[in-house]
N, C-alpha and C positions, 0 to 999 in steps of 0.2 A: 504494500500500500504506500503510495507516494504521500509524503508529508506536505502540508500546505506551505508555500514559499514564505509566508509571513513568520513562520517559526524557524526557518533555516538561516535567515540573514544575520541574526545576532547570536554569536557564540562566545564562550569563554574557554580559552585553552583548547579550542577545537570541539568542545562539547556543546550540543544544543540543549534546549530546555529539557527535552525528554531524557536525554542521557544524564544530565545533571540531577534530575529528579531521582533516577535510579541510583546513581552514584552516591548521592547524599541521603538516600533512604527517606525521602520526604513523604509525609502523609498527603491525603487528597487535597486538603486546604492549602498546605504549604506548597505543594507542587503547582497548584493553579495560580497562586500568587507569583511564583517564579516564572511560570509560563507567560503570564500577562506582562510581567516586567520586561521580559526579553522579546516580546513580539515586535514585529516591524511597526513603527510608530505612525500608523495611519489613523488610528482611532483613540487618541490619547485619553480623552475624557471618559469614553465608554470603558476602556481598559482600566483606568484608575477606579472607576465605580465598581468594577468586578473585583479588583484587588481589595478594596475596602470591604466588599461583601464577604469574600472568603476570609479576610482577617477577622471580621466580626464573628463568623461561624467558628473559627479556630479559638477565639477568646472564650466564647460560650462553652465550647467543648472542654477547654482547659479548666474553666471555672467549675464545671460539673465534675471533672476528674479530680480536682483538688478540693472540692466541696468548700470553696472559699465563702465565708459569710459576706453578704452584701453590707456595705457600710455607707453611711451618709457623708456629706461634705465635711463633717467634723470627725470622721473616723469611727463613729458609733455604729455597732452592728444593729441592723434593722431586721434582717431576715436571713435565714440560712437557705442556700440553694441546694436542693436535693435532687 
């Protein structure tokens, strides 16, 4: 299967996004963040919105994994995320 050209133009040390995702053992959200960072820059705003979306999903996942309590602006625990 041929890769879309927008993913092939930007590489680091000869590795494209897909190769780096495998090499770094990134999860789904992390991999998509990297993929959109390295895409050919024709749709900057749309790509940045996707990066933000995947980052928000990763933050929520990490919060659930760590069961971090939610705190208000003063650092007071308001609710525990389960």
